[in-house]
C-alpha positions in Angstrom: 34.7 40.0 11.7 32.9 43.3 11.7 29.6 44.2 9.9 28.7 47.9 9.4 25.4 49.1 10.7 23.7 49.3 7.3 20.0 49.0 6.7 18.8 45.4 7.3 18.1 43.1 4.4 14.5 42.5 3.4 13.0 40.4 6.2 11.4 37.1 5.5 7.8 36.6 4.7 5.6 37.3 7.8 8.1 39.8 9.2 6.9 43.3 9.7 9.3 46.1 8.5 9.9 49.5 9.9 8.9 50.5 13.4 5.4 51.5 12.8 3.9 48.5 14.6 1.8 49.3 17.6 3.8 48.5 20.7 2.6 48.4 24.3 2.9 51.4 26.5 5.5 51.6 29.1 9.2 52.3 29.4 10.9 52.3 26.0 13.9 50.0 25.8 17.0 51.2 23.9 19.1 48.8 21.8 22.7 49.6 21.2 24.2 46.1 21.0 23.5 42.4 20.7 23.8 42.3 24.5 20.8 44.7 24.8 18.7 42.4 22.6 19.5 39.4 24.7 18.8 41.4 28.0 15.4 42.6 26.8 14.3 39.2 25.5 15.5 37.5 28.6 13.1 39.6 30.7 10.1 39.9 28.3 10.4 36.9 26.0 7.3 36.3 23.8 4.6 38.9 24.5 3.0 39.3 21.1 0.5 37.0 19.5 2.8 36.4 16.5 5.6 35.4 18.8 3.4 32.8 20.5 2.3 31.6 17.1 6.0 30.9 16.4 6.2 28.8 19.5 3.1 26.8 18.4 4.6 26.4 14.9 7.9 25.1 16.4 6.0 22.6 18.4 4.0 21.7 15.3 7.3 20.8 13.6 8.1 18.6 16.5 4.7 17.0 16.2 5.5 16.1 12.6 8.9 14.8 13.6 7.3 12.5 16.2 4.5 11.3 13.9 6.9 10.4 11.2 9.2 8.6 13.6 6.4 6.5 15.2 4.1 6.0 12.2 5.9 2.9 11.2 6.2 1.4 14.7 2.9 -0.6 14.5 3.3 -1.5 10.9 6.8 -3.0 11.2 5.4 -6.5 11.9 3.2 -6.3 8.8 6.1 -4.9 6.7 8.3 -7.8 7.9 5.7 -10.3 6.7 4.8 -8.6 3.4 8.4 -8.1 2.3 9.7 -11.3 3.9 12.4 -9.5 6.0 14.7 -11.2 8.5 15.7 -9.6 11.8 18.5 -7.5 10.3 16.4 -6.1 7.5 13.6 -5.3 9.9 16.0 -3.4 12.0 17.4 -1.6 8.9 13.9 -0.4 7.9 13.5 0.9 11.4 16.9 2.5 11.6 17.0 4.1 8.1 15.1 7.2 9.5 17.8 7.5 12.2 20.6 7.4 9.6 18.9 10.3 7.8 18.4 12.1 11.1 22.2 11.9 11.8 22.9 13.5 8.4 20.2 16.1 8.8 21.2 17.0 12.3 24.9 17.4 11.8 24.4 19.6 8.7 21.3 21.3 10.1 23.0 22.3 13.3 25.7 24.2 11.3 23.4 25.6 8.7 20.9 27.0 11.2 23.6 29.0 12.9 25.0 30.1 9.6 21.9 31.0 7.6 19.4 31.6 10.3 16.4 29.8 11.8 13.8 31.0 9.4 15.2 29.7 6.1 15.8 26.2 7.4 12.5 26.1 9.1 10.7 26.8 5.9 12.6 24.2 3.9 12.4 21.1 6.1 8.7 20.3 5.6 9.3 19.5 2.0 11.2 16.4 3.1 8.3 15.3 5.2 5.8 15.7 2.4 7.9 13.9 -0.2 9.1 11.2 2.2 5.6 10.4 3.6 4.1 9.9 0.2 7.2 7.9 -1.0 7.0 5.5 2.0 3.3 4.9 1.5 3.8 3.9 -2.1 7.0 1.9 -1.6 6.8 -1.4 -3.6 9.6 -3.1 -1.7 11.9 -2.7 1.3 14.8 -0.7 -0.4 12.4 2.0 -1.6 10.9 2.1 1.9 14.4 2.4 3.3 15.3 5.3 0.9 12.2 7.4 1.7 12.6 6.7 5.4 16.1 8.0 5.1 14.8 11.2 3.4 12.2 11.5 6.2 15.1 11.3 8.7 16.9 14.2 7.0 13.8 16.3 7.5 13.7 15.4 11.1 17.4 16.1 11.6 17.0 19.5 10.0 13.9 20.4 11.9 14.9 19.7 15.5 17.8 22.1 15.8 15.8 25.0 14.4 12.6 24.2 16.3 14.6 24.1 19.6 16.3 27.3 18.8 13.0 29.0 18.2 11.5 27.7 21.4 14.5 29.0 23.4 14.9 32.4 21.6 11.3 33.4 21.6 10.9 32.8 25.3 12.0 34.7 28.4 14.7 33.4 30.8 12.7 33.0 34.0 9.2 32.9 35.2 6.1 31.3 33.7 6.6 30.3 30.1 10.4 30.5 30.3 12.9 28.9 28.1 13.2 25.7 30.1 9.5 25.2 30.1 9.1 26.0 26.4 12.0 23.7 25.4 10.6 20.9 27.6 7.3 21.3 25.9 8.8 19.4 23.0 8.2 16.2 25.1 4.4 16.3 25.5 4.2 17.4 21.8 6.2 14.3 20.8 4.0 11.9 22.8 0.7 13.5 21.7 1.9 13.1 18.1 2.8 9.5 18.8 -0.6 8.8 20.4 -2.3 10.6 17.5 -0.5 8.2 15.2 -2.0 5.2 17.1 -5.5 6.9 16.9 -5.1 6.9 13.1 -4.0 3.3 13.3 -7.0 2.3 15.5 -9.5 4.1 13.3 -8.2 2.5 10.1 -8.0 -0.9 11.9 -11.6 -0.7 12.8 -12.9 0.7 9.5 -10.9 -1.4 7.0 -12.0 -4.9 6.1 -9.7 -7.6 7.5 -8.4 -8.5 4.1 -7.2 -4.9 3.6 -5.2 -4.7 6.8 -2.1 -5.1 4.8 -2.6 -1.5 3.6 -2.9 -0.2 7.1 0.7 0.9 7.6 0.7 2.6 4.2 -2.3 4.8 5.1 -0.9 5.8 8.4 2.5 6.7 7.0 1.1 8.6 4.0 -1.3 10.5 6.2 1.8 12.3 7.6 2.0 14.4 4.4 -1.4 16.1 5.2 -0.4 17.9 8.5 3.0 18.6 7.0 1.5 20.6 4.2 -0.8 22.5 6.6 2.1 23.4 8.9 4.2 24.5 5.9 1.5 26.9 4.7 0.8 28.3 8.1 4.5 28.9 8.7 4.7 31.1 5.7 2.2 33.5 7.3 3.6 33.8 10.8 7.3 32.8 10.9 10.1 35.4 11.4 13.8 35.2 12.1 15.1 35.1 15.6 16.1 38.5 16.9 18.9 37.1 18.9 20.4 35.4 15.8 20.0 38.7 13.8 21.7 40.6 16.6 24.6 38.2 16.7 24.9 38.7 12.9 25.2 42.4 13.4 21.7 43.2 12.1 20.4 45.1 15.0 17.9 47.0 12.9 16.3 43.7 11.8 16.3 42.4 15.4 14.5 45.6 16.6 11.9 45.4 13.9 11.0 41.8 14.8 11.0 42.6 18.6 8.4 45.3 17.8 6.3 43.3 15.3 6.4 39.8 16.8 7.2 40.3 20.5 5.1 43.5 21.0 8.0 45.3 22.6 8.5 49.1 22.7 12.2 49.2 21.6 14.3 51.8 19.8 17.6 51.4 17.9 20.2 53.9 19.0 23.4 53.7 17.0 25.7 56.7 16.6 26.5 57.5 12.9 29.4 55.6 11.6 29.5 53.0 14.4 30.2 49.4 13.6 28.4 46.4 15.1 30.5 43.4 16.0 29.3 40.2 14.3 29.8 37.0 16.2 31.2 34.0 14.3 28.6 31.3 13.9 27.7 28.5 11.6 31.2 27.1 11.3 32.4 23.5 11.5 34.9 24.6 14.1 32.0 25.3 16.4 31.8 21.6 17.0 35.4 21.7 18.4 34.3 24.7 20.6 31.7 22.5 22.3 34.6 20.6 23.9 36.5 23.7 24.9 37.2 24.2 28.6 34.1 26.5 28.9 31.6 24.0 27.5 33.2 20.6 27.8 31.4 19.4 30.9 28.1 20.7 29.5 28.6 18.8 26.3 29.6 15.6 28.0 26.5 15.5 30.3 24.2 16.6 27.5 25.5 13.6 25.4 25.1 11.2 28.4 21.5 12.3 28.9 20.7 12.0 25.2 22.5 8.7 24.5 21.4 6.8 27.6 17.8 7.9 27.5 17.5 7.4 23.7 19.0 3.9 23.7 16.3 2.8 26.1 13.5 4.8 24.4 14.1 3.3 21.0 14.3 -0.2 22.3 11.3 0.0 24.6 9.0 2.9 23.7 9.6 2.9 19.9 9.5 -0.9 20.0 6.3 -1.1 22.1 4.2 -2.7 19.4 6.9 -5.3 18.7 7.3 -6.0 22.5 3.6 -6.5 23.1 3.0 -8.6 20.0 6.2 -10.7 19.9 7.4 -10.9 23.5 4.1 -10.6 25.3 2.2 -12.7 22.7 -0.8 -10.3 22.4 -3.1 -9.7 19.5 -3.3 -6.7 17.1 -6.1 -4.8 18.9 -4.5 -5.2 22.3 -1.2 -3.9 20.8 -2.8 -0.9 19.2 -4.9 0.1 22.3 -2.0 -0.5 24.7 0.4 1.6 22.5 -2.1 4.4 22.2 -2.8 4.6 26.0 0.9 4.4 26.9 1.8 7.2 24.6 -1.2 9.5 24.6 -1.9 9.2 28.3 1.3 8.3 30.2 3.7 9.9 27.7 1.7 13.2 27.3 0.9 13.4 31.1 4.6 12.8 32.0 5.7 15.4 29.5 3.2 18.0 30.8 4.3 17.3 34.4 7.9 17.8 33.4 7.1 21.2 32.0 5.1 22.1 35.1 7.8 21.2 37.7 11.1 22.1 35.9 11.2 25.6 37.4 10.9 24.3 40.9 13.2 21.3 40.8 15.5 22.0 37.8 16.4 19.8 34.8 19.1 17.8 36.6 17.0 16.5 39.5 14.1 15.6 37.3 16.3 13.8 34.9 18.0 11.8 37.7 14.6 10.7 39.1 13.4 9.7 35.6 16.5 7.6 35.0 16.0 5.8 38.3 12.3 5.1 37.6 13.2 3.7 34.1 15.8 1.4 35.7 13.1 0.0 38.0 10.6 -0.4 35.2 13.0 -2.3 32.9 14.3 -4.4 35.8 10.8 -5.4 36.6 10.1 -6.4 33.0 13.2 -8.6 33.1 12.0 -10.3 36.3 8.5 -10.8 34.9 9.7 -12.4 31.7 7.0 -13.6 29.4 3.8 -12.5 31.2 0.7 -14.6 31.7 -2.7 -13.8 33.1 -2.5 -10.8 35.5 1.2 -10.3 34.8 0.3 -9.0 31.4 -1.1 -5.9 33.1 2.0 -5.6 35.2 4.3 -5.8 32.2 2.3 -3.2 30.3 2.2 -1.0 33.4 6.0 -1.1 33.5 6.1 0.0 29.8 3.8 2.8 30.8 6.0 3.8 33.8 9.1 3.8 31.5 7.4 6.1 29.0 6.0 8.3 31.8 9.5 8.7 33.3 11.1 9.3 29.9 8.5 11.9 28.9 8.9 14.0 32.1 12.5 13.3 32.9 15.5 12.5 30.6 13.4 12.5 27.4 12.3 16.1 28.0 15.4 17.5 29.5 17.8 16.0 27.0 16.7 19.0 24.8 17.2 21.4 27.7 20.8 20.2 28.1 21.5 20.4 24.4 19.7 23.7 23.8 20.2 25.8 26.9 23.8 25.0 27.6 25.1 27.1 24.7 24.8 30.7 23.5 22.8 31.7 20.4 25.8 31.5 18.1 26.5 27.9 19.1 23.0 26.7 19.8 22.3 25.1 16.5 25.7 23.4 16.4 25.2 22.2 19.9 21.8 20.7 19.2 22.8 19.3 15.9 25.9 17.6 17.3 23.9 16.2 20.2 21.2 15.0 17.9 23.6 13.3 15.5 25.3 11.4 18.4 22.0 10.5 19.8 20.7 9.1 16.5 23.9 7.1 16.0 23.1 5.2 19.2 19.4 5.0 18.1 20.6 3.2 15.0 22.4 0.7 17.2 19.3 0.1 19.4 16.9 -0.1 16.4 19.2 -2.6 14.6 20.0 -4.6 17.6 16.7 -4.8 19.4 14.8 -7.0 16.9 17.9 -9.3 16.7 18.4 -9.5 20.5 14.7 -9.8 21.3 14.6 -12.8 18.9 17.6 -14.4 20.4 17.1 -13.5 24.1 13.3 -13.1 24.4 12.5 -11.0 27.6 16.0 -11.5 28.9 16.9 -8.6 26.6 15.5 -6.2 29.2 18.5 -6.9 31.4 20.7 -5.4 28.8 18.4 -2.4 28.2 18.4 -1.6 31.9 22.1 -0.8 31.8 21.3 2.4 29.8 19.1 4.3 32.3 21.4 3.1 35.1 24.4 4.7 33.4 22.4 7.8 32.7 21.5 8.2 36.4 25.2 7.8 37.4 26.3 10.4 34.8 23.7 13.0 36.0 24.5 12.3 39.6 28.3 12.8 39.1 28.2 15.9 36.8 26.6 19.0 38.6 25.5 21.0 35.6 21.9 22.2 35.4 21.0 24.5 32.4 17.7 25.7 34.0 17.6 29.5 34.3 21.2 30.0 33.1 21.8 33.1 30.9 24.4 31.6 28.6 24.2 34.5 26.1 25.2 36.9 28.9 28.2 34.6 29.6 29.1 34.8 25.9 
């Protein structure tokens, strides 16, 4: 399909128009095609303050995703007691956000490629605000399940567009490249999770004991506050991705944003009457293309990394409070502090380390090492069983090792595989499909873990250890590494 080179439509709020923005001195780059846009951004990436603000806002969206996912983790025990839930209903409350995430991801991936990153990015925070307030006020389990489902839709919509922004507002290689920026989602996720436990700890210490039943409601409802802040700030700084605009045939709009947000000295040079080729994107058939000969291997290994890392994460990291309270027989304060330290220290540090070393070692090698460490950690937990005395510290240390390996290895790089394996026109579809598949397995683990842990106690860790072991085998056998690959140039 062709699109004539007509003046660009009115850019979104926060996007400068025209070419009057002050650009840095140096060699002026000329744009004649979408390939030129990709080439220039691959070299220069985000140079302007506004472009870096978009990176921070994308990470802010991920912060909200993580907070909303984890905000109910500590309170699930209290919810089970207050609402009189059995193992299945407890798992359903946990998994409802994943069901929503499946719906949001599969539609969000297609919509973000069809209508652009900006529009979807501006819309998804509404889900977080409404859902957080609804969860906090839920009178019984089915209302809670419904609003958790809405929250999941918001997460599913947000992740494909956030990942697309992190990739498309970054350069290909060097410091601050696409692999590092995409992997930065991991420390953002664990910092948000740790922040959630800080809120839990503060409320736990300040509230009278007879009001601790309200603790989970306060923590969940608090998620609406940063969501509103992020939504308001986004309106000021966000702009559309120049790579997506170029793929849509809007080279003029792409050049404007490259000048206003990237700080690049670029000039549009199109002969009169020329036509710009528009790449087909945002179609359901894009999912089928993920399994075409060109992308099949990439899609398979991306799914393996996502599915096997997420299965273990949701059972262990997301279920940390349940494990420490129910399987390790520890009190509320020990559970809160242990969960906080595991996420805010070991998770965040592991994620930051993964960002720092991905350029040197590549996503594939780091992911493989992470899966191996996770297998060792879960195997040790299975051997320890119900810990007593000093073994309690060993068991909690293994949970910390698991989260550390997840944050720096497969947990970080699952987004690299899903985001950086496909060109701009397929990026949203690729992320959305990967996310929806990942969340389906998350539902299985969240529904199954409370039931299996009740029936098998600590022997459940033997089953969980199979997931990282399979992940290590898949990465070892499939030699695809998305680090530093210019997939748009391939396209």
